[in-house]
N, C-alpha and C positions, 0 to 999 in steps of 0.2 A: 067196200071198205077201202079206204085212201093207202093205208100200211100196203095191201094186197096188189093193188095198181103200181105202186112206185116199184113194188119187187119185181113187177113180171115186166116192167119197163128198164129197170137195171140189167135183168136177165138177158132181155132182148137185146141190148146194146151191148151184154157181155158177148154174145153167141156172134156178134158182128167182129167180134175182136178189140172191142174200146177198151183199151188199157186200165181207164179209168173205173171205167165199169168193172174192169177185173177187178183190181188194186181192192176197190169198194165190197165187193162179195168177198174177196180175201179176210177183209178185215172185219167184217159182219158175221160172219161166219164161224170164227174159234178160233184165228190164228193163235192166241193165248192159251190155247188149250182147254178153254170153258164151255166149246159146243161139244156136243154128241160127236161120236167118231164118225158120222156120215156128213156132216155138217164140218167137221175139222178136215176130213179128205175132199169134200169140194172146196176149202177154203186153201187148201193145198194146190189143188188143179188149177184153181185160177190164178193162184199167184203165180203158180209155175209157167202159164199161159202168158200173162202178163211179164213176167220178166223173159220170155223169148222175143215179145215185142220192145226190148228194150228198157222196160219200165226199172230204174236202179231200184226205186222204194220197193218193189216185191222183190227183186232179189234181197234186199235186205227180210223183209216179212220167210220169203223162202229160209233164211238161214237162220232164224229164230226158231221155224218151225222143225227144221233137222237139227238144232241145237235139243230142244225138247221131246223131239219125238211126234208131233202135232199132225197128224195126218199122214205120215209116213214114217218109216222106219228111223232112228234117233242114227243119226251119221255125224260125228264132229267136222269130219274130213271136208264134207260135202258143206255143211253151215260155216266153214273159215274159208271155203272157195265162194260160196255166192258173197258173203263179207266183203272179201276182194276184189270180187267181179263189179260189185255197188260201187264199192270204192273207186274203181279205174273207168266205170260208167261219168260218175261223175266229178272229176279230177282228171281230164284227158293227158 
């Protein structure tokens, strides 16, 4: 199955801390709250890892996840902190 092979490749790259792969996983697995709880948690973890690697886009994704409580406990202060940090990374 082509989709399964592509997913396996993406996960291998994510395991190597490739921030583009981590961002893709974060987006594909329910950052908007449409996936299962397990998918949302995996999405949150992938976005968190990419954010630690300096991906501003991941911080924005984390902000929305914290805002909506998708894959994590809803926390508006953490959401705001993520948005602020992302802006600082984009506009040093």
